[in-house]
TORKOL-4160 file (C-alpha; in steps of 0.2 Angstrom, whole numbers, padded with zeros to 4 digits, m for minus):
452
<pt num="1" X="0093" Y="m0066" Z="m0039"/>
<pt num="2" X="0108" Y="m0066" Z="m0026"/>
<pt num="3" X="0101" Y="m0059" Z="m0011"/>
<pt num="4" X="0113" Y="m0053" Z="0003"/>
<pt num="5" X="0104" Y="m0053" Z="0021"/>
<pt num="6" X="0111" Y="m0041" Z="0033"/>
<pt num="7" X="0108" Y="m0050" Z="0048"/>
<pt num="8" X="0108" Y="m0036" Z="0061"/>
<pt num="9" X="0105" Y="m0046" Z="0078"/>
<pt num="10" X="0117" Y="m0051" Z="0091"/>
<pt num="11" X="0111" Y="m0069" Z="0091"/>
<pt num="12" X="0117" Y="m0072" Z="0075"/>
<pt num="13" X="0111" Y="m0088" Z="0067"/>
<pt num="14" X="0098" Y="m0090" Z="0083"/>
<pt num="15" X="0090" Y="m0075" Z="0079"/>
<pt num="16" X="0072" Y="m0077" Z="0079"/>
<pt num="17" X="0069" Y="m0064" Z="0063"/>
<pt num="18" X="0082" Y="m0073" Z="0054"/>
<pt num="19" X="0071" Y="m0088" Z="0055"/>
<pt num="20" X="0060" Y="m0078" Z="0042"/>
<pt num="21" X="0072" Y="m0078" Z="0030"/>
<pt num="22" X="0077" Y="m0095" Z="0031"/>
<pt num="23" X="0060" Y="m0100" Z="0029"/>
<pt num="24" X="0060" Y="m0090" Z="0013"/>
<pt num="25" X="0076" Y="m0100" Z="0008"/>
<pt num="26" X="0068" Y="m0113" Z="0008"/>
<pt num="27" X="0052" Y="m0107" Z="m0001"/>
<pt num="28" X="0061" Y="m0097" Z="m0015"/>
<pt num="29" X="0076" Y="m0111" Z="m0018"/>
<pt num="30" X="0078" Y="m0100" Z="m0035"/>
<pt num="31" X="0084" Y="m0085" Z="m0027"/>
<pt num="32" X="0102" Y="m0087" Z="m0020"/>
<pt num="33" X="0104" Y="m0080" Z="0000"/>
<pt num="34" X="0120" Y="m0074" Z="0007"/>
<pt num="35" X="0122" Y="m0071" Z="0026"/>
<pt num="36" X="0132" Y="m0057" Z="0033"/>
<pt num="37" X="0133" Y="m0059" Z="0052"/>
<pt num="38" X="0133" Y="m0039" Z="0057"/>
<pt num="39" X="0126" Y="m0040" Z="0075"/>
<pt num="40" X="0135" Y="m0054" Z="0079"/>
<pt num="41" X="0154" Y="m0050" Z="0072"/>
<pt num="42" X="0153" Y="m0031" Z="0070"/>
<pt num="43" X="0170" Y="m0031" Z="0080"/>
<pt num="44" X="0178" Y="m0041" Z="0068"/>
<pt num="45" X="0170" Y="m0029" Z="0053"/>
<pt num="46" X="0179" Y="m0014" Z="0060"/>
<pt num="47" X="0193" Y="m0022" Z="0059"/>
<pt num="48" X="0194" Y="m0028" Z="0040"/>
<pt num="49" X="0178" Y="m0025" Z="0028"/>
<pt num="50" X="0183" Y="m0029" Z="0014"/>
<pt num="51" X="0173" Y="m0046" Z="0014"/>
<pt num="52" X="0157" Y="m0036" Z="0017"/>
<pt num="53" X="0162" Y="m0024" Z="0005"/>
<pt num="54" X="0163" Y="m0038" Z="m0010"/>
<pt num="55" X="0146" Y="m0045" Z="m0005"/>
<pt num="56" X="0137" Y="m0031" Z="m0003"/>
<pt num="57" X="0143" Y="m0026" Z="m0021"/>
<pt num="58" X="0138" Y="m0042" Z="m0028"/>
<pt num="59" X="0120" Y="m0041" Z="m0022"/>
<pt num="60" X="0104" Y="m0039" Z="m0033"/>
<pt num="61" X="0092" Y="m0035" Z="m0018"/>
<pt num="62" X="0099" Y="m0032" Z="0002"/>
<pt num="63" X="0089" Y="m0038" Z="0015"/>
<pt num="64" X="0089" Y="m0030" Z="0033"/>
<pt num="65" X="0084" Y="m0043" Z="0046"/>
<pt num="66" X="0085" Y="m0039" Z="0064"/>
<pt num="67" X="0074" Y="m0038" Z="0079"/>
<pt num="68" X="0069" Y="m0020" Z="0083"/>
<pt num="69" X="0078" Y="m0013" Z="0100"/>
<pt num="70" X="0071" Y="0003" Z="0108"/>
<pt num="71" X="0063" Y="0010" Z="0096"/>
<pt num="72" X="0076" Y="0007" Z="0081"/>
<pt num="73" X="0089" Y="m0006" Z="0076"/>
<pt num="74" X="0102" Y="m0014" Z="0088"/>
<pt num="75" X="0116" Y="m0005" Z="0090"/>
<pt num="76" X="0128" Y="m0017" Z="0080"/>
<pt num="77" X="0119" Y="m0013" Z="0064"/>
<pt num="78" X="0118" Y="0004" Z="0069"/>
<pt num="79" X="0138" Y="0002" Z="0068"/>
<pt num="80" X="0137" Y="m0010" Z="0053"/>
<pt num="81" X="0127" Y="0006" Z="0042"/>
<pt num="82" X="0142" Y="0018" Z="0046"/>
<pt num="83" X="0156" Y="0005" Z="0040"/>
<pt num="84" X="0147" Y="0006" Z="0025"/>
<pt num="85" X="0148" Y="0023" Z="0024"/>
<pt num="86" X="0166" Y="0025" Z="0031"/>
<pt num="87" X="0171" Y="0014" Z="0019"/>
<pt num="88" X="0163" Y="0023" Z="0004"/>
<pt num="89" X="0153" Y="0006" Z="0000"/>
<pt num="90" X="0146" Y="0009" Z="m0019"/>
<pt num="91" X="0126" Y="0003" Z="m0016"/>
<pt num="92" X="0119" Y="0013" Z="m0028"/>
<pt num="93" X="0103" Y="0007" Z="m0040"/>
<pt num="94" X="0103" Y="m0008" Z="m0028"/>
<pt num="95" X="0086" Y="m0015" Z="m0022"/>
<pt num="96" X="0086" Y="m0015" Z="m0002"/>
<pt num="97" X="0071" Y="m0021" Z="0012"/>
<pt num="98" X="0068" Y="m0027" Z="0029"/>
<pt num="99" X="0061" Y="m0040" Z="0039"/>
<pt num="100" X="0060" Y="m0038" Z="0059"/>
<pt num="101" X="0049" Y="m0045" Z="0071"/>
<pt num="102" X="0046" Y="m0037" Z="0086"/>
<pt num="103" X="0028" Y="m0035" Z="0097"/>
<pt num="104" X="0026" Y="m0019" Z="0085"/>
<pt num="105" X="0033" Y="m0006" Z="0098"/>
<pt num="106" X="0040" Y="0008" Z="0084"/>
<pt num="107" X="0045" Y="m0004" Z="0073"/>
<pt num="108" X="0040" Y="0009" Z="0061"/>
<pt num="109" X="0053" Y="0022" Z="0070"/>
<pt num="110" X="0065" Y="0007" Z="0066"/>
<pt num="111" X="0058" Y="0003" Z="0049"/>
<pt num="112" X="0062" Y="0024" Z="0044"/>
<pt num="113" X="0079" Y="0022" Z="0051"/>
<pt num="114" X="0084" Y="0008" Z="0038"/>
<pt num="115" X="0074" Y="0016" Z="0024"/>
<pt num="116" X="0081" Y="0035" Z="0026"/>
<pt num="117" X="0099" Y="0028" Z="0026"/>
<pt num="118" X="0097" Y="0017" Z="0012"/>
<pt num="119" X="0090" Y="0032" Z="0004"/>
<pt num="120" X="0105" Y="0043" Z="0007"/>
<pt num="121" X="0116" Y="0025" Z="0000"/>
<pt num="122" X="0105" Y="0030" Z="m0017"/>
<pt num="123" X="0098" Y="0013" Z="m0015"/>
<pt num="124" X="0080" Y="0007" Z="m0023"/>
<pt num="125" X="0067" Y="0005" Z="m0008"/>
<pt num="126" X="0055" Y="m0009" Z="m0008"/>
<pt num="127" X="0045" Y="m0008" Z="0007"/>
<pt num="128" X="0048" Y="m0022" Z="0021"/>
<pt num="129" X="0039" Y="m0036" Z="0031"/>
<pt num="130" X="0036" Y="m0030" Z="0051"/>
<pt num="131" X="0030" Y="m0046" Z="0059"/>
<pt num="132" X="0026" Y="m0051" Z="0078"/>
<pt num="133" X="0039" Y="m0064" Z="0086"/>
<pt num="134" X="0027" Y="m0079" Z="0084"/>
<pt num="135" X="0018" Y="m0075" Z="0066"/>
<pt num="136" X="0031" Y="m0088" Z="0058"/>
<pt num="137" X="0024" Y="m0100" Z="0069"/>
<pt num="138" X="0006" Y="m0101" Z="0061"/>
<pt num="139" X="m0002" Y="m0103" Z="0042"/>
<pt num="140" X="m0006" Y="m0086" Z="0042"/>
<pt num="141" X="0012" Y="m0078" Z="0047"/>
<pt num="142" X="0021" Y="m0089" Z="0035"/>
<pt num="143" X="0007" Y="m0086" Z="0021"/>
<pt num="144" X="0010" Y="m0066" Z="0025"/>
<pt num="145" X="0028" Y="m0070" Z="0023"/>
<pt num="146" X="0031" Y="m0079" Z="0006"/>
<pt num="147" X="0016" Y="m0063" Z="0000"/>
<pt num="148" X="0029" Y="m0052" Z="0005"/>
<pt num="149" X="0045" Y="m0061" Z="m0005"/>
<pt num="150" X="0035" Y="m0064" Z="m0020"/>
<pt num="151" X="0030" Y="m0046" Z="m0021"/>
<pt num="152" X="0048" Y="m0040" Z="m0017"/>
<pt num="153" X="0052" Y="m0050" Z="m0033"/>
<pt num="154" X="0036" Y="m0045" Z="m0043"/>
<pt num="155" X="0043" Y="m0028" Z="m0040"/>
<pt num="156" X="0061" Y="m0030" Z="m0045"/>
<pt num="157" X="0056" Y="m0039" Z="m0059"/>
<pt num="158" X="0046" Y="m0024" Z="m0065"/>
<pt num="159" X="0058" Y="m0008" Z="m0059"/>
<pt num="160" X="0045" Y="m0004" Z="m0046"/>
<pt num="161" X="0054" Y="0004" Z="m0033"/>
<pt num="162" X="0054" Y="0021" Z="m0021"/>
<pt num="163" X="0067" Y="0032" Z="m0023"/>
<pt num="164" X="0074" Y="0047" Z="m0013"/>
<pt num="165" X="0066" Y="0065" Z="m0015"/>
<pt num="166" X="0077" Y="0077" Z="m0017"/>
<pt num="167" X="0077" Y="0093" Z="m0003"/>
<pt num="168" X="0061" Y="0100" Z="m0007"/>
<pt num="169" X="0071" Y="0118" Z="m0006"/>
<pt num="170" X="0080" Y="0112" Z="m0022"/>
<pt num="171" X="0061" Y="0104" Z="m0028"/>
<pt num="172" X="0050" Y="0113" Z="m0039"/>
<pt num="173" X="0034" Y="0105" Z="m0041"/>
<pt num="174" X="0034" Y="0098" Z="m0056"/>
<pt num="175" X="0019" Y="0096" Z="m0071"/>
<pt num="176" X="0010" Y="0082" Z="m0072"/>
<pt num="177" X="0009" Y="0075" Z="m0091"/>
<pt num="178" X="m0009" Y="0069" Z="m0093"/>
<pt num="179" X="m0005" Y="0066" Z="m0113"/>
<pt num="180" X="m0003" Y="0048" Z="m0109"/>
<pt num="181" X="m0014" Y="0031" Z="m0119"/>
<pt num="182" X="m0029" Y="0025" Z="m0110"/>
<pt num="183" X="m0027" Y="0009" Z="m0103"/>
<pt num="184" X="m0038" Y="0001" Z="m0112"/>
<pt num="185" X="m0040" Y="m0014" Z="m0102"/>
<pt num="186" X="m0051" Y="m0013" Z="m0090"/>
<pt num="187" X="m0054" Y="m0026" Z="m0078"/>
<pt num="188" X="m0067" Y="m0032" Z="m0065"/>
<pt num="189" X="m0068" Y="m0019" Z="m0048"/>
<pt num="190" X="m0069" Y="0000" Z="m0045"/>
<pt num="191" X="m0057" Y="0012" Z="m0037"/>
<pt num="192" X="m0065" Y="0027" Z="m0026"/>
<pt num="193" X="m0058" Y="0044" Z="m0029"/>
<pt num="194" X="m0059" Y="0057" Z="m0015"/>
<pt num="195" X="m0055" Y="0072" Z="m0018"/>
<pt num="196" X="m0057" Y="0091" Z="m0013"/>
<pt num="197" X="m0052" Y="0100" Z="m0027"/>
<pt num="198" X="m0059" Y="0116" Z="m0034"/>
<pt num="199" X="m0066" Y="0116" Z="m0050"/>
<pt num="200" X="m0064" Y="0137" Z="m0054"/>
<pt num="201" X="m0048" Y="0137" Z="m0045"/>
<pt num="202" X="m0033" Y="0138" Z="m0057"/>
<pt num="203" X="m0022" Y="0132" Z="m0041"/>
<pt num="204" X="m0032" Y="0115" Z="m0041"/>
<pt num="205" X="m0025" Y="0112" Z="m0060"/>
<pt num="206" X="m0011" Y="0102" Z="m0056"/>
<pt num="207" X="m0021" Y="0091" Z="m0042"/>
<pt num="208" X="m0033" Y="0088" Z="m0055"/>
<pt num="209" X="m0018" Y="0084" Z="m0068"/>
<pt num="210" X="m0013" Y="0071" Z="m0057"/>
<pt num="211" X="m0030" Y="0065" Z="m0054"/>
<pt num="212" X="m0032" Y="0062" Z="m0074"/>
<pt num="213" X="m0017" Y="0054" Z="m0077"/>
<pt num="214" X="m0022" Y="0040" Z="m0063"/>
<pt num="215" X="m0037" Y="0038" Z="m0072"/>
<pt num="216" X="m0028" Y="0037" Z="m0088"/>
<pt num="217" X="m0015" Y="0021" Z="m0080"/>
<pt num="218" X="m0026" Y="0012" Z="m0069"/>
<pt num="219" X="m0033" Y="m0003" Z="m0075"/>
<pt num="220" X="m0050" Y="m0002" Z="m0067"/>
<pt num="221" X="m0067" Y="0007" Z="m0068"/>
<pt num="222" X="m0064" Y="0025" Z="m0055"/>
<pt num="223" X="m0078" Y="0034" Z="m0048"/>
<pt num="224" X="m0074" Y="0052" Z="m0040"/>
<pt num="225" X="m0082" Y="0059" Z="m0026"/>
<pt num="226" X="m0078" Y="0078" Z="m0022"/>
<pt num="227" X="m0080" Y="0082" Z="m0004"/>
<pt num="228" X="m0082" Y="0102" Z="m0011"/>
<pt num="229" X="m0098" Y="0095" Z="m0018"/>
<pt num="230" X="m0106" Y="0087" Z="m0004"/>
<pt num="231" X="m0117" Y="0098" Z="0006"/>
<pt num="232" X="m0112" Y="0092" Z="0025"/>
<pt num="233" X="m0123" Y="0095" Z="0038"/>
<pt num="234" X="m0111" Y="0100" Z="0052"/>
<pt num="235" X="m0096" Y="0092" Z="0059"/>
<pt num="236" X="m0097" Y="0078" Z="0071"/>
<pt num="237" X="m0104" Y="0082" Z="0087"/>
<pt num="238" X="m0098" Y="0070" Z="0098"/>
<pt num="239" X="m0115" Y="0065" Z="0103"/>
<pt num="240" X="m0113" Y="0047" Z="0101"/>
<pt num="241" X="m0131" Y="0044" Z="0094"/>
<pt num="242" X="m0122" Y="0033" Z="0084"/>
<pt num="243" X="m0115" Y="0023" Z="0095"/>
<pt num="244" X="m0132" Y="0010" Z="0098"/>
<pt num="245" X="m0138" Y="0011" Z="0082"/>
<pt num="246" X="m0125" Y="0015" Z="0068"/>
<pt num="247" X="m0135" Y="0030" Z="0063"/>
<pt num="248" X="m0129" Y="0048" Z="0061"/>
<pt num="249" X="m0141" Y="0062" Z="0069"/>
<pt num="250" X="m0139" Y="0072" Z="0054"/>
<pt num="251" X="m0150" Y="0067" Z="0040"/>
<pt num="252" X="m0139" Y="0075" Z="0025"/>
<pt num="253" X="m0134" Y="0058" Z="0018"/>
<pt num="254" X="m0117" Y="0056" Z="0023"/>
<pt num="255" X="m0120" Y="0039" Z="0030"/>
<pt num="256" X="m0127" Y="0033" Z="0012"/>
<pt num="257" X="m0112" Y="0041" Z="0004"/>
<pt num="258" X="m0101" Y="0033" Z="0015"/>
<pt num="259" X="m0109" Y="0016" Z="0015"/>
<pt num="260" X="m0117" Y="0014" Z="m0001"/>
<pt num="261" X="m0104" Y="0024" Z="m0012"/>
<pt num="262" X="m0086" Y="0025" Z="m0005"/>
<pt num="263" X="m0084" Y="0008" Z="0005"/>
<pt num="264" X="m0091" Y="m0002" Z="m0009"/>
<pt num="265" X="m0076" Y="0000" Z="m0019"/>
<pt num="266" X="m0061" Y="m0010" Z="m0020"/>
<pt num="267" X="m0050" Y="0003" Z="m0017"/>
<pt num="268" X="m0049" Y="0020" Z="m0012"/>
<pt num="269" X="m0037" Y="0034" Z="m0016"/>
<pt num="270" X="m0038" Y="0050" Z="m0009"/>
<pt num="271" X="m0033" Y="0067" Z="m0019"/>
<pt num="272" X="m0028" Y="0083" Z="m0011"/>
<pt num="273" X="m0017" Y="0097" Z="m0008"/>
<pt num="274" X="m0009" Y="0099" Z="0006"/>
<pt num="275" X="m0014" Y="0114" Z="0016"/>
<pt num="276" X="m0010" Y="0120" Z="0033"/>
<pt num="277" X="0002" Y="0104" Z="0036"/>
<pt num="278" X="m0014" Y="0093" Z="0034"/>
<pt num="279" X="m0025" Y="0086" Z="0019"/>
<pt num="280" X="m0037" Y="0101" Z="0022"/>
<pt num="281" X="m0052" Y="0106" Z="0030"/>
<pt num="282" X="m0066" Y="0097" Z="0021"/>
<pt num="283" X="m0055" Y="0080" Z="0023"/>
<pt num="284" X="m0055" Y="0083" Z="0042"/>
<pt num="285" X="m0074" Y="0084" Z="0041"/>
<pt num="286" X="m0075" Y="0069" Z="0032"/>
<pt num="287" X="m0064" Y="0060" Z="0044"/>
<pt num="288" X="m0074" Y="0064" Z="0059"/>
<pt num="289" X="m0091" Y="0062" Z="0050"/>
<pt num="290" X="m0084" Y="0042" Z="0047"/>
<pt num="291" X="m0088" Y="0042" Z="0067"/>
<pt num="292" X="m0104" Y="0035" Z="0060"/>
<pt num="293" X="m0096" Y="0017" Z="0059"/>
<pt num="294" X="m0091" Y="0020" Z="0077"/>
<pt num="295" X="m0071" Y="0012" Z="0081"/>
<pt num="296" X="m0077" Y="m0002" Z="0065"/>
<pt num="297" X="m0062" Y="m0004" Z="0053"/>
<pt num="298" X="m0076" Y="m0009" Z="0041"/>
<pt num="299" X="m0063" Y="m0008" Z="0025"/>
<pt num="300" X="m0052" Y="m0019" Z="0031"/>
<pt num="301" X="m0042" Y="m0028" Z="0017"/>
<pt num="302" X="m0045" Y="m0014" Z="0004"/>
<pt num="303" X="m0030" Y="m0005" Z="m0002"/>
<pt num="304" X="m0028" Y="0013" Z="m0003"/>
<pt num="305" X="m0017" Y="0027" Z="m0011"/>
<pt num="306" X="m0014" Y="0044" Z="m0011"/>
<pt num="307" X="m0011" Y="0060" Z="m0025"/>
<pt num="308" X="m0003" Y="0074" Z="m0015"/>
<pt num="309" X="0001" Y="0092" Z="m0024"/>
<pt num="310" X="0013" Y="0101" Z="m0012"/>
<pt num="311" X="0030" Y="0099" Z="m0005"/>
<pt num="312" X="0025" Y="0085" Z="0006"/>
<pt num="313" X="0044" Y="0081" Z="0011"/>
<pt num="314" X="0043" Y="0094" Z="0024"/>
<pt num="315" X="0027" Y="0086" Z="0030"/>
<pt num="316" X="0035" Y="0070" Z="0040"/>
<pt num="317" X="0019" Y="0072" Z="0053"/>
<pt num="318" X="0008" Y="0072" Z="0039"/>
<pt num="319" X="0014" Y="0055" Z="0030"/>
<pt num="320" X="0015" Y="0048" Z="0048"/>
<pt num="321" X="m0004" Y="0054" Z="0047"/>
<pt num="322" X="m0007" Y="0046" Z="0030"/>
<pt num="323" X="0001" Y="0028" Z="0037"/>
<pt num="324" X="m0007" Y="0027" Z="0050"/>
<pt num="325" X="m0025" Y="0033" Z="0044"/>
<pt num="326" X="m0020" Y="0015" Z="0034"/>
<pt num="327" X="m0014" Y="0006" Z="0047"/>
<pt num="328" X="m0028" Y="0007" Z="0059"/>
<pt num="329" X="m0039" Y="0006" Z="0045"/>
<pt num="330" X="m0033" Y="m0011" Z="0040"/>
<pt num="331" X="m0029" Y="m0005" Z="0023"/>
<pt num="332" X="m0014" Y="m0009" Z="0014"/>
<pt num="333" X="m0005" Y="0009" Z="0007"/>
<pt num="334" X="0000" Y="0006" Z="m0010"/>
<pt num="335" X="0008" Y="0021" Z="m0012"/>
<pt num="336" X="0009" Y="0040" Z="m0011"/>
<pt num="337" X="0013" Y="0051" Z="m0027"/>
<pt num="338" X="0017" Y="0068" Z="m0025"/>
<pt num="339" X="0023" Y="0081" Z="m0038"/>
<pt num="340" X="0039" Y="0086" Z="m0029"/>
<pt num="341" X="0049" Y="0074" Z="m0040"/>
<pt num="342" X="0044" Y="0065" Z="m0054"/>
<pt num="343" X="0025" Y="0063" Z="m0054"/>
<pt num="344" X="0022" Y="0052" Z="m0069"/>
<pt num="345" X="0032" Y="0039" Z="m0063"/>
<pt num="346" X="0026" Y="0039" Z="m0046"/>
<pt num="347" X="0007" Y="0040" Z="m0052"/>
<pt num="348" X="0009" Y="0025" Z="m0064"/>
<pt num="349" X="0017" Y="0015" Z="m0050"/>
<pt num="350" X="0002" Y="0019" Z="m0039"/>
<pt num="351" X="m0009" Y="0013" Z="m0052"/>
<pt num="352" X="0002" Y="m0003" Z="m0056"/>
<pt num="353" X="0003" Y="m0007" Z="m0039"/>
<pt num="354" X="m0016" Y="m0005" Z="m0035"/>
<pt num="355" X="m0020" Y="m0016" Z="m0049"/>
<pt num="356" X="m0008" Y="m0030" Z="m0042"/>
<pt num="357" X="m0016" Y="m0030" Z="m0026"/>
<pt num="358" X="m0034" Y="m0030" Z="m0029"/>
<pt num="359" X="m0029" Y="m0045" Z="m0041"/>
<pt num="360" X="m0022" Y="m0055" Z="m0028"/>
<pt num="361" X="m0030" Y="m0047" Z="m0012"/>
<pt num="362" X="m0012" Y="m0044" Z="m0006"/>
<pt num="363" X="m0013" Y="m0037" Z="0012"/>
<pt num="364" X="0001" Y="m0035" Z="0024"/>
<pt num="365" X="0002" Y="m0037" Z="0043"/>
<pt num="366" X="0000" Y="m0022" Z="0054"/>
<pt num="367" X="0014" Y="m0012" Z="0061"/>
<pt num="368" X="0014" Y="m0005" Z="0078"/>
<pt num="369" X="0001" Y="0011" Z="0070"/>
<pt num="370" X="m0011" Y="m0003" Z="0068"/>
<pt num="371" X="m0006" Y="m0014" Z="0084"/>
<pt num="372" X="m0006" Y="0000" Z="0093"/>
<pt num="373" X="m0024" Y="0006" Z="0088"/>
<pt num="374" X="m0032" Y="m0006" Z="0088"/>
<pt num="375" X="m0025" Y="m0012" Z="0105"/>
<pt num="376" X="m0033" Y="0005" Z="0113"/>
<pt num="377" X="m0050" Y="0003" Z="0104"/>
<pt num="378" X="m0050" Y="m0015" Z="0109"/>
<pt num="379" X="m0049" Y="m0010" Z="0127"/>
<pt num="380" X="m0060" Y="0005" Z="0123"/>
<pt num="381" X="m0074" Y="m0005" Z="0118"/>
<pt num="382" X="m0074" Y="m0019" Z="0130"/>
<pt num="383" X="m0077" Y="m0006" Z="0143"/>
<pt num="384" X="m0090" Y="0005" Z="0135"/>
<pt num="385" X="m0098" Y="m0010" Z="0127"/>
<pt num="386" X="m0113" Y="m0007" Z="0135"/>
<pt num="387" X="m0115" Y="0011" Z="0126"/>
<pt num="388" X="m0104" Y="0007" Z="0110"/>
<pt num="389" X="m0116" Y="m0008" Z="0105"/>
<pt num="390" X="m0113" Y="m0009" Z="0085"/>
<pt num="391" X="m0094" Y="m0008" Z="0090"/>
<pt num="392" X="m0095" Y="m0020" Z="0102"/>
<pt num="393" X="m0105" Y="m0034" Z="0091"/>
<pt num="394" X="m0091" Y="m0030" Z="0076"/>
<pt num="395" X="m0076" Y="m0035" Z="0087"/>
<pt num="396" X="m0082" Y="m0050" Z="0095"/>
<pt num="397" X="m0085" Y="m0054" Z="0075"/>
<pt num="398" X="m0069" Y="m0052" Z="0070"/>
<pt num="399" X="m0058" Y="m0059" Z="0085"/>
<pt num="400" X="m0052" Y="m0042" Z="0089"/>
<pt num="401" X="m0055" Y="m0047" Z="0109"/>
<pt num="402" X="m0037" Y="m0056" Z="0110"/>
<pt num="403" X="m0034" Y="m0051" Z="0127"/>
<pt num="404" X="m0016" Y="m0059" Z="0133"/>
<pt num="405" X="m0021" Y="m0057" Z="0153"/>
<pt num="406" X="m0035" Y="m0071" Z="0148"/>
<pt num="407" X="m0021" Y="m0083" Z="0144"/>
<pt num="408" X="m0019" Y="m0092" Z="0160"/>
<pt num="409" X="m0008" Y="m0106" Z="0153"/>
<pt num="410" X="0004" Y="m0094" Z="0146"/>
<pt num="411" X="0006" Y="m0083" Z="0162"/>
<pt num="412" X="0006" Y="m0098" Z="0176"/>
<pt num="413" X="0020" Y="m0105" Z="0161"/>
<pt num="414" X="0032" Y="m0091" Z="0165"/>
<pt num="415" X="0030" Y="m0090" Z="0183"/>
<pt num="416" X="0038" Y="m0107" Z="0183"/>
<pt num="417" X="0050" Y="m0104" Z="0172"/>
<pt num="418" X="0055" Y="m0089" Z="0182"/>
<pt num="419" X="0055" Y="m0098" Z="0199"/>
<pt num="420" X="0068" Y="m0110" Z="0190"/>
<pt num="421" X="0079" Y="m0095" Z="0186"/>
<pt num="422" X="0079" Y="m0089" Z="0202"/>
<pt num="423" X="0087" Y="m0107" Z="0209"/>
<pt num="424" X="0106" Y="m0104" Z="0206"/>
<pt num="425" X="0108" Y="m0122" Z="0202"/>
<pt num="426" X="0093" Y="m0124" Z="0190"/>
<pt num="427" X="0100" Y="m0108" Z="0183"/>
<pt num="428" X="0118" Y="m0115" Z="0178"/>
<pt num="429" X="0110" Y="m0131" Z="0170"/>
<pt num="430" X="0098" Y="m0120" Z="0160"/>
<pt num="431" X="0110" Y="m0107" Z="0154"/>
<pt num="432" X="0110" Y="m0108" Z="0136"/>
<pt num="433" X="0096" Y="m0120" Z="0135"/>
<pt num="434" X="0084" Y="m0106" Z="0135"/>
<pt num="435" X="0088" Y="m0099" Z="0116"/>
<pt num="436" X="0090" Y="m0116" Z="0109"/>
<pt num="437" X="0070" Y="m0119" Z="0117"/>
<pt num="438" X="0065" Y="m0103" Z="0110"/>
<pt num="439" X="0074" Y="m0108" Z="0093"/>
<pt num="440" X="0067" Y="m0125" Z="0092"/>
<pt num="441" X="0049" Y="m0123" Z="0085"/>
<pt num="442" X="0057" Y="m0110" Z="0072"/>
<pt num="443" X="0069" Y="m0125" Z="0064"/>
<pt num="444" X="0055" Y="m0138" Z="0065"/>
<pt num="445" X="0045" Y="m0126" Z="0053"/>
<pt num="446" X="0059" Y="m0121" Z="0042"/>
<pt num="447" X="0065" Y="m0140" Z="0040"/>
<pt num="448" X="0046" Y="m0144" Z="0036"/>
<pt num="449" X="0047" Y="m0129" Z="0024"/>
<pt num="450" X="0045" Y="m0134" Z="0002"/>
<pt num="451" X="0042" Y="m0151" Z="0005"/>
<pt num="452" X="0025" Y="m0157" Z="m0002"/>
């Protein structure tokens, strides 16, 4: 496989993000990695883009590598994408993905920017890796990088990818074909389908058909919970009765439904029709009542997916909500299948991804939604631990209290560096050494990569 890496960092070879790419190059010797240092050589490419054109057109996978800069990509990489358009480079049908490093401050908007541009160019999109700057320096981060790239290869080998939707104004909703062979191979594991369709409403037929096709294609047993059939005693009262005990003040059996049935599954798929720019009232009721779990992400590691009936392409905020729900909960979002374009293909891909993820227990590092949300809750629960005792126990058990302000050694070290940088003589001596010192531990990791 020929991989063209577009390095968007102005630091070129000294980019921290690029170290993850170099690590993957050592761990996957069967792949050929070619580098375009777009961030560092953008002025040269503005004068002559021919070499870049040739390299891009030969690639099997185009991998964007860059640090997140103020909500988006570095300006140099932004310009490079403009040059691709200006030079009319044909990238139709090529696979694309991305690797970023940051502290997760709006990495999601940066990822969306690259994804949308790749979609415009007709590329086959594969979700990227959003890593913390220091992830590669620990075993967990190294494993996550390897798992990510192994998943990329697996999807490319099977022709699984995300393609660009057509404008919703010209795309009528498509019918789902349920006349497909039943997946006879049933492997261990249960997939829960949570929905709210009305069996007596003809408008629910498209959603029901999507659910049936998914059940036929997934190689697991499925269980369906229809929220319309559950008698909710009411919505969450915000009474905090559950804060200390974990038990809801209502006695309608929702606690048992949630904990003994839904949350015992190996994966959850939410199936709904878009209503009022949301998943609808019953799903909101379902979400609110889950506060009987407080702020505890009790299904961490369990994958999720969505079956959606409606014009999802017009609902950017709703798509953000779906991703954020999975991220904050520590759940890998395997896909969102909608009936705008090609529902049969999208449903089949969702089933395939879920099967793979359940088999290998695949997870991804959290992006901004997950990291930011957890930090907010972390600080909240720490302050309110006397009231939210169940949450406090859960957060302690899972090591969520990772307060950076308590890392006094790091803080003192930064003071020492800052003091030296203020000294003009020392500053001159240290000039250029800062980047070298930062990059050194990454080079040590890469040097050892692939060695037994």
